[in-house]
C-alpha positions, 0 to 999 in steps of 0.5 A: 514312516515315523521318521518322515512324520516327525520331520514334517512336524518339525518343519511345520513347527518351524514354519508356524513359529516364523509366521508368529514372529512375523505377525508380532513384528507387523503388529508392533510396527502397526502400533508404532504407526498408529501411536505416532499418527494419533500424537500428530493428530492430537498436536494438530488439534491442539495447535488449531485450538491454540491458534484461532482463525479470528484475530485476538481481542485487545484483552487477550493481547494485554493479558499475554503481554510480556516485558519485551512485547510491552516495550515494543508496543510502548515505543511504537505508540510513542512514535505514532503520537510524536508523528501526529504532534509533528503534523499538528505543528506543521499545520500551524506553520502552513496556516501562518506562513503560506498566504494563498488558501489554495496552497494551504489546503493542498499542503495540509492534505499531502503532508497528512498522509504519513501521520494518518497511516501511522495513526491507523496502523497503531490503532490496528496494532492495539485492536487487531479486529479493527484492522480491516477498517483502519486499513480502509481508512488509510487507503482512502486517505492516501488515494485522496492525497495522490490527487492532491499531490498532482494538484500541488504540482499544478499549483506550484506553477500558479494554477491551471491557467498559468500551468497551461500557458507555461507548458503550451507547446512543450511535449510531456513524456507519457511513457512513465511508470508504473503503467507505461514505463516500457511503452516507449512508442507512446506519443508525447502529450501536449498540455491544454485545458482538456488534457489537464482535465483528463490528467486530473480525472486520472487521479480523481477516479481512484479517489472516488472509486476506492472509497466506493469499493471499500464501502461495498466491502464493508457492507458485504463483510456484515453479510459474511460474503467478504473476508479480508485476505481470503479468495477461494477459486474453483477452476472447472470448465468455467472459472468461478470465484467464491467471495468478493475479496478478489474482485474488490482487490483487483478493481482497487489495485487497478484504480490505484496503479492507474492514478499513479500514471498522471502524476508520473507524466506531470513530474517528468516536466516538473522535476526540472521546472520546480527543482527549487521547490524540492519537487524531486524529494517530495515525489520520492516521499509520495512514491515511497509511501505508495510502495510501503503501504500497498506493496509491502502488505501484498508481500506479507500476505504472500508470505502468509499464504506460502506458510513462511509466516506461521501462527503464534498464539494468540495470533493466527498466521493471517493476523500475525502477518497483519500485525507485522505489517502494522508495526513496520508501517508505524516505524516507516511512516515516522521516518517519512514524517521527519523527512517530509517536515524538512522538505515541506517546511520552507516558503515558496515563491511563484517567481522561483520557478525555473523555465529555461527551455520553456522560453525557447519554445515560447520564442519559437511559438511567437516567431511562428505566430506574430499576432501573439507578440504583443500579448505574449504570456511570457512577458507577464507575471504568472500571478499577482505579487499579492499571491506570493508567499 
């Protein structure tokens, strides 16, 4: 009996010692997990404290500026200032060399798109908290420039009447980008006074709607309802959207894309008629500014939302993405300014317009309608010689 009791005591002591060792190991493992979680929470807290949600002030940027950052700011600022000086010189040239006032006004508007975007981006780079207003200003100005670019193409023909007379009977391709490039079944457009007015309203609607939306966004921002770059969506039985950013952005982008369609329709014919007026490189510059100012910002915002662009004190992730977009815009618009100066700095003559196949359609129309033979518009000059540049 005594030997059995001793044996049981030994087994019990072994079991108790094993339980104690197991409990000590569990406690050590638990302490390690808790310590690591505590450190992680402290790290996240410090990171959130170091990267505030609001953009930094100009004083914070200047106080944290090192040699490399200061050099970058200096170079970008000089590029923006040089671009504005080139634009002022271009205005002086246009005023002196281009006699028709309707052409002068259009050229001043169209050539000013890149300098305005570069200047607003430079201001937003130095004052990050003004980025919303600088973006609004650049967007409104460029939307007006899109309408002016369409007017410029019409004025290169000599005005609305001359444009309608020259392209009467010539079908214009409507399956153009960015809206209907894949819709090859769309019927062609025959130019008349009414159709030309509709095309002009296609670009004018964006020039009127987008400033209205930007003004509404500014009013809602003062009330705390609108915050640029944020759209909270709650998907339940019905989709509810908190915040006005998504709705304003959708309407603004829709109006902008729709305004590019009439320009593409007119350019499909103007690229052959106005080839000596460098209309192809001008159209390429106009479309490149549209892509760089709109699509590039959207791509950077997508990278911020996916976490590819992280915060870097004193910039939050969203402010840093805006800062990168502004830096790129200053450099890209400076290049556009120099290229545009090369293609816009020449004298334009209305009699240089090429119309090889328009005359073919004219002969066909005159043959079908003999009453027009004595007053054919193609036997008269488009504009008076006094209007030639």
